[in-house]
C-alpha positions, 0 to 999 in steps of 0.5 A: 466514536462519534468524533469526526476529528480524525476523519477531517484530518485524513480528508485534509491530508488527502486534499493537501496531497492531491493539490500539492501533486497537481501543483508540482505537475503544473510547475513541471517539477514532477511527471505524474504520468510516469507511475508504477501502476499500469492497469486502469483503476476501473479494471477488475481482475482476479489479482485484485480480488486475490490480493485483497483477500491475502492482504486481509488475511495477513492483516488479521494474522499480523494483528494490524497494519505495518505501522502498528507492527513497527510500534509493537516491535518497539515494545518488544513484541516478537510476533511483530518482528516476524510479521515485519520480516515477512512483510519486507521479504514479500515487498521485495519479492513484489518489486524485484522477485517472482511476484514482480512479473505479475506487477509488471504484466499489469497485475493480470495472471497469464 
């Protein structure tokens, strides 16, 4: 700790991505108004709180993020293989399955 190189790297990456996305929109190459999130960023809903709790629990039980899971699969960790399979199934369910209805509805429970 005490070394800010990684933080500067992340801030530079965010700045480049933001500037690049803005430049692509100004050039007319992309339409950033067509995004997958339909809920305003300031809107707090039960789904955000529940999703954050579930994500935190999953990260704790899975011993890290998705990138670390892939690395651990490469080292032969069987637990990480199970985590990756559950992650893939849940992601698919969120896009096309039963959880997709909540995503399309704007994240609100009805």
